[in-house]
PDB file as gemmi writes it, atoms N, CA and C in Angstrom:
CRYST1    1.000    1.000    1.000  90.00  90.00  90.00 P 1                      
ATOM      1  N   MET A   1       0.839  -1.168   0.000  1.00  0.00           N  
ATOM      2  CA  MET A   1       0.000   0.000   0.000  1.00  0.00           C  
ATOM      3  C   MET A   1       0.892   1.242   0.000  1.00  0.00           C  
ATOM      4  N   ASN A   2       0.671   2.128  -0.951  1.00  0.00           N  
ATOM      5  CA  ASN A   2       1.453   3.364  -1.032  1.00  0.00           C  
ATOM      6  C   ASN A   2       0.831   4.415  -0.133  1.00  0.00           C  
ATOM      7  N   GLU A   3       1.619   4.894   0.792  1.00  0.00           N  
ATOM      8  CA  GLU A   3       1.164   5.908   1.736  1.00  0.00           C  
ATOM      9  C   GLU A   3       1.634   7.273   1.255  1.00  0.00           C  
ATOM     10  N   HIS A   4       0.787   8.274   1.421  1.00  0.00           N  
ATOM     11  CA  HIS A   4       1.138   9.632   1.027  1.00  0.00           C  
ATOM     12  C   HIS A   4       2.355  10.086   1.828  1.00  0.00           C  
ATOM     13  N   PRO A   5       3.316  10.768   1.187  1.00  0.00           N  
ATOM     14  CA  PRO A   5       4.552  11.156   1.892  1.00  0.00           C  
ATOM     15  C   PRO A   5       4.315  12.047   3.107  1.00  0.00           C  
ATOM     16  N   LEU A   6       3.275  12.863   3.094  1.00  0.00           N  
ATOM     17  CA  LEU A   6       3.018  13.747   4.226  1.00  0.00           C  
ATOM     18  C   LEU A   6       2.236  13.068   5.347  1.00  0.00           C  
ATOM     19  N   ALA A   7       1.898  11.783   5.181  1.00  0.00           N  
ATOM     20  CA  ALA A   7       1.066  11.102   6.168  1.00  0.00           C  
ATOM     21  C   ALA A   7       1.749  11.011   7.534  1.00  0.00           C  
ATOM     22  N   LYS A   8       3.053  10.821   7.576  1.00  0.00           N  
ATOM     23  CA  LYS A   8       3.753  10.693   8.858  1.00  0.00           C  
ATOM     24  C   LYS A   8       4.328  12.021   9.350  1.00  0.00           C  
ATOM     25  N   ALA A   9       4.180  13.041   8.569  1.00  0.00           N  
ATOM     26  CA  ALA A   9       4.667  14.370   8.958  1.00  0.00           C  
ATOM     27  C   ALA A   9       3.614  15.056   9.828  1.00  0.00           C  
ATOM     28  N   PRO A  10       3.991  16.098  10.554  1.00  0.00           N  
ATOM     29  CA  PRO A  10       3.011  16.824  11.362  1.00  0.00           C  
ATOM     30  C   PRO A  10       1.916  17.414  10.469  1.00  0.00           C  
ATOM     31  N   LYS A  11       0.723  17.435  10.975  1.00  0.00           N  
ATOM     32  CA  LYS A  11      -0.401  17.936  10.188  1.00  0.00           C  
ATOM     33  C   LYS A  11      -0.267  19.420   9.866  1.00  0.00           C  
ATOM     34  N   ILE A  12       0.525  20.135  10.630  1.00  0.00           N  
ATOM     35  CA  ILE A  12       0.720  21.560  10.415  1.00  0.00           C  
ATOM     36  C   ILE A  12       1.766  21.844   9.334  1.00  0.00           C  
ATOM     37  N   LEU A  13       2.458  20.821   8.873  1.00  0.00           N  
ATOM     38  CA  LEU A  13       3.554  21.010   7.923  1.00  0.00           C  
ATOM     39  C   LEU A  13       3.114  21.688   6.621  1.00  0.00           C  
ATOM     40  N   PRO A  14       2.031  21.283   5.967  1.00  0.00           N  
ATOM     41  CA  PRO A  14       1.622  21.992   4.744  1.00  0.00           C  
ATOM     42  C   PRO A  14       1.293  23.464   5.000  1.00  0.00           C  
ATOM     43  N   TRP A  15       0.693  23.756   6.137  1.00  0.00           N  
ATOM     44  CA  TRP A  15       0.369  25.142   6.473  1.00  0.00           C  
ATOM     45  C   TRP A  15       1.655  25.945   6.676  1.00  0.00           C  
ATOM     46  N   LEU A  16       2.606  25.376   7.410  1.00  0.00           N  
ATOM     47  CA  LEU A  16       3.885  26.050   7.614  1.00  0.00           C  
ATOM     48  C   LEU A  16       4.590  26.303   6.280  1.00  0.00           C  
ATOM     49  N   ALA A  17       4.552  25.303   5.403  1.00  0.00           N  
ATOM     50  CA  ALA A  17       5.204  25.436   4.094  1.00  0.00           C  
ATOM     51  C   ALA A  17       4.536  26.547   3.289  1.00  0.00           C  
ATOM     52  N   HIS A  18       3.218  26.574   3.307  1.00  0.00           N  
ATOM     53  CA  HIS A  18       2.498  27.610   2.565  1.00  0.00           C  
ATOM     54  C   HIS A  18       2.822  28.991   3.106  1.00  0.00           C  
ATOM     55  N   LYS A  19       2.827  29.137   4.428  1.00  0.00           N  
ATOM     56  CA  LYS A  19       3.120  30.437   5.032  1.00  0.00           C  
ATOM     57  C   LYS A  19       4.552  30.891   4.740  1.00  0.00           C  
ATOM     58  N   ALA A  20       5.471  29.937   4.643  1.00  0.00           N  
ATOM     59  CA  ALA A  20       6.864  30.272   4.356  1.00  0.00           C  
ATOM     60  C   ALA A  20       7.121  30.434   2.865  1.00  0.00           C  
ATOM     61  N   GLY A  21       6.158  30.001   2.030  1.00  0.00           N  
ATOM     62  CA  GLY A  21       6.333  30.118   0.592  1.00  0.00           C  
ATOM     63  C   GLY A  21       7.214  29.051  -0.009  1.00  0.00           C  
ATOM     64  N   ILE A  22       7.250  27.888   0.613  1.00  0.00           N  
ATOM     65  CA  ILE A  22       8.024  26.772   0.056  1.00  0.00           C  
ATOM     66  C   ILE A  22       7.058  25.639  -0.274  1.00  0.00           C  
ATOM     67  N   ASP A  23       7.486  24.740  -1.139  1.00  0.00           N  
ATOM     68  CA  ASP A  23       6.578  23.660  -1.513  1.00  0.00           C  
ATOM     69  C   ASP A  23       6.595  22.538  -0.475  1.00  0.00           C  
ATOM     70  N   ASP A  24       5.583  21.676  -0.554  1.00  0.00           N  
ATOM     71  CA  ASP A  24       5.413  20.606   0.433  1.00  0.00           C  
ATOM     72  C   ASP A  24       6.573  19.618   0.416  1.00  0.00           C  
ATOM     73  N   ARG A  25       7.103  19.353  -0.755  1.00  0.00           N  
ATOM     74  CA  ARG A  25       8.208  18.396  -0.859  1.00  0.00           C  
ATOM     75  C   ARG A  25       9.439  18.912  -0.121  1.00  0.00           C  
ATOM     76  N   ARG A  26       9.731  20.207  -0.274  1.00  0.00           N  
ATOM     77  CA  ARG A  26      10.877  20.798   0.433  1.00  0.00           C  
ATOM     78  C   ARG A  26      10.638  20.806   1.933  1.00  0.00           C  
ATOM     79  N   ALA A  27       9.404  21.108   2.340  1.00  0.00           N  
ATOM     80  CA  ALA A  27       9.066  21.105   3.766  1.00  0.00           C  
ATOM     81  C   ALA A  27       9.230  19.704   4.349  1.00  0.00           C  
ATOM     82  N   LEU A  28       8.857  18.695   3.587  1.00  0.00           N  
ATOM     83  CA  LEU A  28       9.022  17.316   4.055  1.00  0.00           C  
ATOM     84  C   LEU A  28      10.500  16.964   4.205  1.00  0.00           C  
ATOM     85  N   THR A  29      11.322  17.431   3.288  1.00  0.00           N  
ATOM     86  CA  THR A  29      12.767  17.219   3.391  1.00  0.00           C  
ATOM     87  C   THR A  29      13.317  17.877   4.658  1.00  0.00           C  
ATOM     88  N   LEU A  30      12.848  19.085   4.932  1.00  0.00           N  
ATOM     89  CA  LEU A  30      13.283  19.787   6.144  1.00  0.00           C  
ATOM     90  C   LEU A  30      12.815  19.051   7.395  1.00  0.00           C  
ATOM     91  N   TRP A  31      11.615  18.466   7.358  1.00  0.00           N  
ATOM     92  CA  TRP A  31      11.108  17.702   8.493  1.00  0.00           C  
ATOM     93  C   TRP A  31      11.997  16.491   8.770  1.00  0.00           C  
ATOM     94  N   HIS A  32      12.400  15.799   7.708  1.00  0.00           N  
ATOM     95  CA  HIS A  32      13.279  14.637   7.900  1.00  0.00           C  
ATOM     96  C   HIS A  32      14.646  15.055   8.451  1.00  0.00           C  
ATOM     97  N   ALA A  33      15.137  16.192   8.008  1.00  0.00           N  
ATOM     98  CA  ALA A  33      16.403  16.701   8.558  1.00  0.00           C  
ATOM     99  C   ALA A  33      16.254  17.035  10.040  1.00  0.00           C  
ATOM    100  N   ALA A  34      15.110  17.612  10.406  1.00  0.00           N  
ATOM    101  CA  ALA A  34      14.856  17.925  11.818  1.00  0.00           C  
ATOM    102  C   ALA A  34      14.768  16.656  12.657  1.00  0.00           C  
ATOM    103  N   LEU A  35      14.158  15.607  12.109  1.00  0.00           N  
ATOM    104  CA  LEU A  35      14.082  14.330  12.836  1.00  0.00           C  
ATOM    105  C   LEU A  35      15.466  13.728  13.041  1.00  0.00           C  
ATOM    106  N   ARG A  36      16.314  13.813  12.016  1.00  0.00           N  
ATOM    107  CA  ARG A  36      17.673  13.284  12.153  1.00  0.00           C  
ATOM    108  C   ARG A  36      18.446  14.019  13.240  1.00  0.00           C  
ATOM    109  N   LEU A  37      18.296  15.336  13.288  1.00  0.00           N  
ATOM    110  CA  LEU A  37      18.987  16.114  14.319  1.00  0.00           C  
ATOM    111  C   LEU A  37      18.466  15.743  15.705  1.00  0.00           C  
ATOM    112  N   ALA A  38      17.153  15.593  15.835  1.00  0.00           N  
ATOM    113  CA  ALA A  38      16.583  15.247  17.137  1.00  0.00           C  
ATOM    114  C   ALA A  38      17.020  13.863  17.588  1.00  0.00           C  
ATOM    115  N   ALA A  39      17.221  12.953  16.652  1.00  0.00           N  
ATOM    116  CA  ALA A  39      17.634  11.587  16.998  1.00  0.00           C  
ATOM    117  C   ALA A  39      19.060  11.556  17.543  1.00  0.00           C  
ATOM    118  N   HIS A  40      19.870  12.546  17.210  1.00  0.00           N  
ATOM    119  CA  HIS A  40      21.243  12.586  17.725  1.00  0.00           C  
ATOM    120  C   HIS A  40      21.295  12.922  19.207  1.00  0.00           C  
ATOM    121  N   SER A  41      20.306  13.654  19.688  1.00  0.00           N  
ATOM    122  CA  SER A  41      20.379  14.103  21.083  1.00  0.00           C  
ATOM    123  C   SER A  41      19.352  13.452  22.010  1.00  0.00           C  
ATOM    124  N   HIS A  42      18.301  12.838  21.447  1.00  0.00           N  
ATOM    125  CA  HIS A  42      17.250  12.243  22.297  1.00  0.00           C  
ATOM    126  C   HIS A  42      16.772  10.929  21.695  1.00  0.00           C  
ATOM    127  N   ALA A  43      16.205  10.110  22.545  1.00  0.00           N  
ATOM    128  CA  ALA A  43      15.667   8.830  22.085  1.00  0.00           C  
ATOM    129  C   ALA A  43      14.415   9.082  21.250  1.00  0.00           C  
ATOM    130  N   PRO A  44      14.310   8.458  20.077  1.00  0.00           N  
ATOM    131  CA  PRO A  44      13.130   8.672  19.233  1.00  0.00           C  
ATOM    132  C   PRO A  44      11.835   8.299  19.960  1.00  0.00           C  
ATOM    133  N   GLY A  45      10.841   9.140  19.762  1.00  0.00           N  
ATOM    134  CA  GLY A  45       9.534   8.893  20.359  1.00  0.00           C  
ATOM    135  C   GLY A  45       9.299   9.601  21.678  1.00  0.00           C  
ATOM    136  N   THR A  46      10.343  10.117  22.297  1.00  0.00           N  
ATOM    137  CA  THR A  46      10.159  10.798  23.575  1.00  0.00           C  
ATOM    138  C   THR A  46       9.666  12.228  23.323  1.00  0.00           C  
ATOM    139  N   SER A  47       9.147  12.842  24.372  1.00  0.00           N  
ATOM    140  CA  SER A  47       8.642  14.202  24.217  1.00  0.00           C  
ATOM    141  C   SER A  47       9.766  15.183  23.888  1.00  0.00           C  
ATOM    142  N   ASP A  48      10.948  14.965  24.469  1.00  0.00           N  
ATOM    143  CA  ASP A  48      12.086  15.830  24.147  1.00  0.00           C  
ATOM    144  C   ASP A  48      12.481  15.701  22.679  1.00  0.00           C  
ATOM    145  N   TYR A  49      12.398  14.501  22.147  1.00  0.00           N  
ATOM    146  CA  TYR A  49      12.701  14.246  20.744  1.00  0.00           C  
ATOM    147  C   TYR A  49      11.780  15.064  19.842  1.00  0.00           C  
ATOM    148  N   TRP A  50      10.470  14.988  20.111  1.00  0.00           N  
ATOM    149  CA  TRP A  50       9.503  15.714  19.277  1.00  0.00           C  
ATOM    150  C   TRP A  50       9.636  17.222  19.460  1.00  0.00           C  
ATOM    151  N   HIS A  51       9.947  17.647  20.676  1.00  0.00           N  
ATOM    152  CA  HIS A  51      10.126  19.075  20.935  1.00  0.00           C  
ATOM    153  C   HIS A  51      11.323  19.618  20.150  1.00  0.00           C  
ATOM    154  N   VAL A  52      12.436  18.918  20.193  1.00  0.00           N  
ATOM    155  CA  VAL A  52      13.630  19.335  19.460  1.00  0.00           C  
ATOM    156  C   VAL A  52      13.367  19.293  17.953  1.00  0.00           C  
ATOM    157  N   ALA A  53      12.669  18.260  17.493  1.00  0.00           N  
ATOM    158  CA  ALA A  53      12.378  18.136  16.060  1.00  0.00           C  
ATOM    159  C   ALA A  53      11.518  19.309  15.576  1.00  0.00           C  
ATOM    160  N   MET A  54      10.484  19.671  16.331  1.00  0.00           N  
ATOM    161  CA  MET A  54       9.625  20.787  15.925  1.00  0.00           C  
ATOM    162  C   MET A  54      10.377  22.111  15.970  1.00  0.00           C  
ATOM    163  N   ASP A  55      11.185  22.320  17.000  1.00  0.00           N  
ATOM    164  CA  ASP A  55      11.971  23.553  17.078  1.00  0.00           C  
ATOM    165  C   ASP A  55      12.921  23.664  15.893  1.00  0.00           C  
ATOM    166  N   ARG A  56      13.576  22.571  15.572  1.00  0.00           N  
ATOM    167  CA  ARG A  56      14.511  22.568  14.445  1.00  0.00           C  
ATOM    168  C   ARG A  56      13.777  22.762  13.124  1.00  0.00           C  
ATOM    169  N   LEU A  57      12.594  22.164  12.994  1.00  0.00           N  
ATOM    170  CA  LEU A  57      11.802  22.341  11.776  1.00  0.00           C  
ATOM    171  C   LEU A  57      11.451  23.813  11.573  1.00  0.00           C  
ATOM    172  N   LEU A  58      11.028  24.474  12.623  1.00  0.00           N  
ATOM    173  CA  LEU A  58      10.682  25.891  12.513  1.00  0.00           C  
ATOM    174  C   LEU A  58      11.899  26.726  12.120  1.00  0.00           C  
ATOM    175  N   GLU A  59      13.055  26.388  12.683  1.00  0.00           N  
ATOM    176  CA  GLU A  59      14.289  27.098  12.313  1.00  0.00           C  
ATOM    177  C   GLU A  59      14.639  26.866  10.849  1.00  0.00           C  
ATOM    178  N   LEU A  60      14.532  25.609  10.399  1.00  0.00           N  
ATOM    179  CA  LEU A  60      14.875  25.281   9.018  1.00  0.00           C  
ATOM    180  C   LEU A  60      13.915  25.946   8.034  1.00  0.00           C  
ATOM    181  N   ILE A  61      12.638  25.954   8.359  1.00  0.00           N  
ATOM    182  CA  ILE A  61      11.660  26.587   7.468  1.00  0.00           C  
ATOM    183  C   ILE A  61      11.895  28.090   7.396  1.00  0.00           C  
ATOM    184  N   ALA A  62      12.190  28.711   8.529  1.00  0.00           N  
ATOM    185  CA  ALA A  62      12.475  30.149   8.522  1.00  0.00           C  
ATOM    186  C   ALA A  62      13.720  30.447   7.684  1.00  0.00           C  
ATOM    187  N   ALA A  63      14.754  29.629   7.835  1.00  0.00           N  
ATOM    188  CA  ALA A  63      15.980  29.829   7.057  1.00  0.00           C  
ATOM    189  C   ALA A  63      15.727  29.626   5.567  1.00  0.00           C  
ATOM    190  N   GLU A  64      14.925  28.639   5.232  1.00  0.00           N  
ATOM    191  CA  GLU A  64      14.600  28.377   3.825  1.00  0.00           C  
ATOM    192  C   GLU A  64      13.798  29.533   3.226  1.00  0.00           C  
ATOM    193  N   SER A  65      12.883  30.065   4.002  1.00  0.00           N  
ATOM    194  CA  SER A  65      12.092  31.202   3.533  1.00  0.00           C  
ATOM    195  C   SER A  65      12.981  32.428   3.308  1.00  0.00           C  
ATOM    196  N   ARG A  66      13.901  32.671   4.232  1.00  0.00           N  
ATOM    197  CA  ARG A  66      14.834  33.795   4.053  1.00  0.00           C  
ATOM    198  C   ARG A  66      15.719  33.586   2.833  1.00  0.00           C  
ATOM    199  N   ARG A  67      16.138  32.348   2.606  1.00  0.00           N  
ATOM    200  CA  ARG A  67      16.982  32.042   1.446  1.00  0.00           C  
ATOM    201  C   ARG A  67      16.215  32.297   0.146  1.00  0.00           C  
ATOM    202  N   GLU A  68      14.952  31.865   0.112  1.00  0.00           N  
ATOM    203  CA  GLU A  68      14.120  32.093  -1.074  1.00  0.00           C  
ATOM    204  C   GLU A  68      13.882  33.584  -1.291  1.00  0.00           C  
ATOM    205  N   ASP A  69      13.674  34.327  -0.210  1.00  0.00           N  
ATOM    206  CA  ASP A  69      13.476  35.775  -0.319  1.00  0.00           C  
ATOM    207  C   ASP A  69      14.721  36.454  -0.870  1.00  0.00           C  
ATOM    208  N   ALA A  70      15.876  36.046  -0.381  1.00  0.00           N  
ATOM    209  CA  ALA A  70      17.128  36.644  -0.847  1.00  0.00           C  
ATOM    210  C   ALA A  70      17.388  36.297  -2.310  1.00  0.00           C  
ATOM    211  N   ALA A  71      17.041  35.088  -2.722  1.00  0.00           N  
ATOM    212  CA  ALA A  71      17.277  34.663  -4.104  1.00  0.00           C  
ATOM    213  C   ALA A  71      16.395  35.418  -5.092  1.00  0.00           C  
ATOM    214  N   SER A  72      15.286  35.957  -4.621  1.00  0.00           N  
ATOM    215  CA  SER A  72      14.377  36.680  -5.519  1.00  0.00           C  
ATOM    216  C   SER A  72      14.694  38.165  -5.599  1.00  0.00           C  
ATOM    217  N   PHE A  73      15.761  38.590  -4.943  1.00  0.00           N  
ATOM    218  CA  PHE A  73      16.183  39.989  -4.942  1.00  0.00           C  
ATOM    219  C   PHE A  73      15.102  40.919  -4.392  1.00  0.00           C  
ATOM    220  N   GLY A  74      14.348  40.435  -3.419  1.00  0.00           N  
ATOM    221  CA  GLY A  74      13.357  41.277  -2.759  1.00  0.00           C  
ATOM    222  C   GLY A  74      11.968  41.266  -3.360  1.00  0.00           C  
ATOM    223  N   TRP A  75      11.773  40.600  -4.486  1.00  0.00           N  
ATOM    224  CA  TRP A  75      10.447  40.595  -5.115  1.00  0.00           C  
ATOM    225  C   TRP A  75       9.503  39.595  -4.472  1.00  0.00           C  
ATOM    226  N   ARG A  76      10.015  38.526  -3.939  1.00  0.00           N  
ATOM    227  CA  ARG A  76       9.162  37.469  -3.384  1.00  0.00           C  
ATOM    228  C   ARG A  76       8.300  37.945  -2.220  1.00  0.00           C  
ATOM    229  N   PRO A  77       8.837  38.687  -1.240  1.00  0.00           N  
ATOM    230  CA  PRO A  77       7.963  39.157  -0.160  1.00  0.00           C  
ATOM    231  C   PRO A  77       6.847  40.073  -0.665  1.00  0.00           C  
ATOM    232  N   TRP A  78       7.154  40.913  -1.644  1.00  0.00           N  
ATOM    233  CA  TRP A  78       6.111  41.779  -2.198  1.00  0.00           C  
ATOM    234  C   TRP A  78       5.031  40.958  -2.894  1.00  0.00           C  
ATOM    235  N   ALA A  79       5.446  39.973  -3.656  1.00  0.00           N  
ATOM    236  CA  ALA A  79       4.483  39.136  -4.373  1.00  0.00           C  
ATOM    237  C   ALA A  79       3.615  38.346  -3.392  1.00  0.00           C  
ATOM    238  N   ARG A  80       4.218  37.842  -2.318  1.00  0.00           N  
ATOM    239  CA  ARG A  80       3.443  37.095  -1.327  1.00  0.00           C  
ATOM    240  C   ARG A  80       2.454  38.002  -0.605  1.00  0.00           C  
ATOM    241  N   THR A  81       2.864  39.233  -0.296  1.00  0.00           N  
ATOM    242  CA  THR A  81       1.956  40.171   0.364  1.00  0.00           C  
ATOM    243  C   THR A  81       0.798  40.519  -0.554  1.00  0.00           C  
ATOM    244  N   LEU A  82       1.086  40.755  -1.818  1.00  0.00           N  
ATOM    245  CA  LEU A  82       0.026  41.063  -2.769  1.00  0.00           C  
ATOM    246  C   LEU A  82      -0.931  39.886  -2.917  1.00  0.00           C  
ATOM    247  N   ALA A  83      -0.403  38.677  -2.961  1.00  0.00           N  
ATOM    248  CA  ALA A  83      -1.265  37.494  -3.056  1.00  0.00           C  
ATOM    249  C   ALA A  83      -2.132  37.352  -1.814  1.00  0.00           C  
ATOM    250  N   ASP A  84      -1.588  37.666  -0.651  1.00  0.00           N  
ATOM    251  CA  ASP A  84      -2.381  37.603   0.575  1.00  0.00           C  
ATOM    252  C   ASP A  84      -3.507  38.625   0.562  1.00  0.00           C  
ATOM    253  N   VAL A  85      -3.236  39.809   0.032  1.00  0.00           N  
ATOM    254  CA  VAL A  85      -4.273  40.844  -0.044  1.00  0.00           C  
ATOM    255  C   VAL A  85      -5.397  40.389  -0.963  1.00  0.00           C  
ATOM    256  N   TRP A  86      -5.051  39.795  -2.093  1.00  0.00           N  
ATOM    257  CA  TRP A  86      -6.078  39.369  -3.036  1.00  0.00           C  
ATOM    258  C   TRP A  86      -6.892  38.186  -2.532  1.00  0.00           C  
ATOM    259  N   THR A  87      -6.365  37.442  -1.571  1.00  0.00           N  
ATOM    260  CA  THR A  87      -7.102  36.286  -1.061  1.00  0.00           C  
ATOM    261  C   THR A  87      -7.911  36.596   0.196  1.00  0.00           C  
ATOM    262  N   LEU A  88      -7.918  37.870   0.615  1.00  0.00           N  
ATOM    263  CA  LEU A  88      -8.744  38.228   1.768  1.00  0.00           C  
ATOM    264  C   LEU A  88     -10.208  37.953   1.453  1.00  0.00           C  
ATOM    265  N   ARG A  89     -10.927  37.557   2.422  1.00  0.00           N  
ATOM    266  CA  ARG A  89     -12.346  37.309   2.233  1.00  0.00           C  
ATOM    267  C   ARG A  89     -13.078  38.629   2.078  1.00  0.00           C  
ATOM    268  N   MET A  90     -14.095  38.619   1.264  1.00  0.00           N  
ATOM    269  CA  MET A  90     -14.836  39.847   0.994  1.00  0.00           C  
ATOM    270  C   MET A  90     -15.541  40.388   2.230  1.00  0.00           C  
ATOM    271  N   ASP A  91     -15.986  39.516   3.124  1.00  0.00           N  
ATOM    272  CA  ASP A  91     -16.659  40.028   4.320  1.00  0.00           C  
ATOM    273  C   ASP A  91     -15.690  40.793   5.223  1.00  0.00           C  
ATOM    274  N   VAL A  92     -14.426  40.407   5.222  1.00  0.00           N  
ATOM    275  CA  VAL A  92     -13.429  41.150   5.992  1.00  0.00           C  
ATOM    276  C   VAL A  92     -13.236  42.533   5.380  1.00  0.00           C  
ATOM    277  N   LEU A  93     -13.137  42.578   4.059  1.00  0.00           N  
ATOM    278  CA  LEU A  93     -12.992  43.865   3.390  1.00  0.00           C  
ATOM    279  C   LEU A  93     -14.233  44.737   3.602  1.00  0.00           C  
ATOM    280  N   ASP A  94     -15.406  44.132   3.607  1.00  0.00           N  
ATOM    281  CA  ASP A  94     -16.637  44.877   3.851  1.00  0.00           C  
ATOM    282  C   ASP A  94     -16.644  45.470   5.257  1.00  0.00           C  
ATOM    283  N   GLU A  95     -16.197  44.688   6.234  1.00  0.00           N  
ATOM    284  CA  GLU A  95     -16.128  45.201   7.612  1.00  0.00           C  
ATOM    285  C   GLU A  95     -15.152  46.369   7.716  1.00  0.00           C  
ATOM    286  N   ILE A  96     -14.036  46.270   7.024  1.00  0.00           N  
ATOM    287  CA  ILE A  96     -13.053  47.355   7.037  1.00  0.00           C  
ATOM    288  C   ILE A  96     -13.653  48.611   6.408  1.00  0.00           C  
ATOM    289  N   ALA A  97     -14.398  48.440   5.320  1.00  0.00           N  
ATOM    290  CA  ALA A  97     -15.001  49.591   4.646  1.00  0.00           C  
ATOM    291  C   ALA A  97     -16.121  50.207   5.477  1.00  0.00           C  
ATOM    292  N   GLN A  98     -16.851  49.400   6.228  1.00  0.00           N  
ATOM    293  CA  GLN A  98     -17.978  49.900   7.020  1.00  0.00           C  
ATOM    294  C   GLN A  98     -17.557  50.533   8.334  1.00  0.00           C  
ATOM    295  N   ALA A  99     -16.367  50.257   8.815  1.00  0.00           N  
ATOM    296  CA  ALA A  99     -15.929  50.764  10.123  1.00  0.00           C  
ATOM    297  C   ALA A  99     -15.952  52.295  10.212  1.00  0.00           C  
ATOM    298  N   PRO A 100     -15.435  53.037   9.235  1.00  0.00           N  
ATOM    299  CA  PRO A 100     -15.497  54.502   9.362  1.00  0.00           C  
ATOM    300  C   PRO A 100     -16.927  55.040   9.340  1.00  0.00           C  
ATOM    301  N   ILE A 101     -17.784  54.407   8.569  1.00  0.00           N  
ATOM    302  CA  ILE A 101     -19.184  54.849   8.507  1.00  0.00           C  
ATOM    303  C   ILE A 101     -19.857  54.643   9.857  1.00  0.00           C  
ATOM    304  N   ARG A 102     -19.629  53.496  10.465  1.00  0.00           N  
ATOM    305  CA  ARG A 102     -20.200  53.230  11.794  1.00  0.00           C  
ATOM    306  C   ARG A 102     -19.654  54.205  12.832  1.00  0.00           C  
ATOM    307  N   ALA A 103     -18.361  54.496  12.737  1.00  0.00           N  
ATOM    308  CA  ALA A 103     -17.755  55.426  13.691  1.00  0.00           C  
ATOM    309  C   ALA A 103     -18.367  56.813  13.558  1.00  0.00           C  
ATOM    310  N   LEU A 104     -18.590  57.261  12.334  1.00  0.00           N  
ATOM    311  CA  LEU A 104     -19.210  58.571  12.131  1.00  0.00           C  
ATOM    312  C   LEU A 104     -20.637  58.608  12.663  1.00  0.00           C  
ATOM    313  N   ARG A 105     -21.356  57.511  12.488  1.00  0.00           N  
ATOM    314  CA  ARG A 105     -22.733  57.454  13.020  1.00  0.00           C  
ATOM    315  C   ARG A 105     -22.731  57.530  14.540  1.00  0.00           C  
ATOM    316  N   ILE A 106     -21.809  56.812  15.166  1.00  0.00           N  
ATOM    317  CA  ILE A 106     -21.734  56.835  16.630  1.00  0.00           C  
ATOM    318  C   ILE A 106     -21.358  58.226  17.117  1.00  0.00           C  
ATOM    319  N   LEU A 107     -20.388  58.843  16.471  1.00  0.00           N  
ATOM    320  CA  LEU A 107     -19.979  60.193  16.860  1.00  0.00           C  
ATOM    321  C   LEU A 107     -21.098  61.200  16.617  1.00  0.00           C  
ATOM    322  N   GLY A 108     -21.846  61.028  15.538  1.00  0.00           N  
ATOM    323  CA  GLY A 108     -22.951  61.931  15.240  1.00  0.00           C  
ATOM    324  C   GLY A 108     -24.079  61.812  16.245  1.00  0.00           C  
ATOM    325  N   GLN A 109     -24.327  60.623  16.759  1.00  0.00           N  
ATOM    326  CA  GLN A 109     -25.390  60.411  17.745  1.00  0.00           C  
ATOM    327  C   GLN A 109     -25.031  61.039  19.071  1.00  0.00           C  
ATOM    328  N   SER A 110     -23.788  61.030  19.436  1.00  0.00           N  
ATOM    329  CA  SER A 110     -23.387  61.563  20.741  1.00  0.00           C  
ATOM    330  C   SER A 110     -23.361  63.080  20.745  1.00  0.00           C  
ATOM    331  N   SER A 111     -23.300  63.723  19.569  1.00  0.00           N  
ATOM    332  CA  SER A 111     -23.225  65.181  19.547  1.00  0.00           C  
ATOM    333  C   SER A 111     -24.601  65.828  19.683  1.00  0.00           C  
ATOM    334  N   HIS A 112     -25.652  65.083  19.430  1.00  0.00           N  
ATOM    335  CA  HIS A 112     -27.005  65.637  19.573  1.00  0.00           C  
ATOM    336  C   HIS A 112     -27.480  65.502  21.025  1.00  0.00           C  
ATOM    337  N   ALA A 113     -28.008  66.579  21.557  1.00  0.00           N  
ATOM    338  CA  ALA A 113     -28.544  66.537  22.916  1.00  0.00           C  
ATOM    339  C   ALA A 113     -29.888  65.839  22.885  1.00  0.00           C  
ATOM    340  N   PRO A 114     -30.164  64.998  23.852  1.00  0.00           N  
ATOM    341  CA  PRO A 114     -31.463  64.308  23.871  1.00  0.00           C  
ATOM    342  C   PRO A 114     -32.582  65.312  24.142  1.00  0.00           C  
ATOM    343  N   LEU A 115     -33.686  65.070  23.511  1.00  0.00           N  
ATOM    344  CA  LEU A 115     -34.862  65.933  23.700  1.00  0.00           C  
ATOM    345  C   LEU A 115     -35.600  65.501  24.961  1.00  0.00           C  
ATOM    346  N   ILE A 116     -35.867  66.463  25.842  1.00  0.00           N  
ATOM    347  CA  ILE A 116     -36.592  66.164  27.075  1.00  0.00           C  
ATOM    348  C   ILE A 116     -37.940  66.859  26.981  1.00  0.00           C  
ATOM    349  N   HIS A 117     -38.999  66.140  27.165  1.00  0.00           N  
ATOM    350  CA  HIS A 117     -40.358  66.699  27.091  1.00  0.00           C  
ATOM    351  C   HIS A 117     -40.876  67.011  28.446  1.00  0.00           C  
TER     352      HIS A 117                                                      
END                                                                             
């Protein structure tokens, strides 16, 4: 039975890879490197082993992201930011657009003195 390569990796790995702008295959390679490093200092399967592996994975992913950013001569962070802006949900953008209108309504209501009969 062929098992998907990411099946034994942490479930957060694809999300981390996406946020760092690297592909899943590279993230999986970094995960295996982190496991090898953790195996040198702790017994596999222990909590210290997994803690060291996750810490090392985060370091490796951050370093890989910085390397990719440097290789693009500064264009990659701009492109990723622009892509993030375009993928915002419309309801979030609607809330942002409505906030000043709501603020003006609240301020306008407080400036009128209540009528007393």
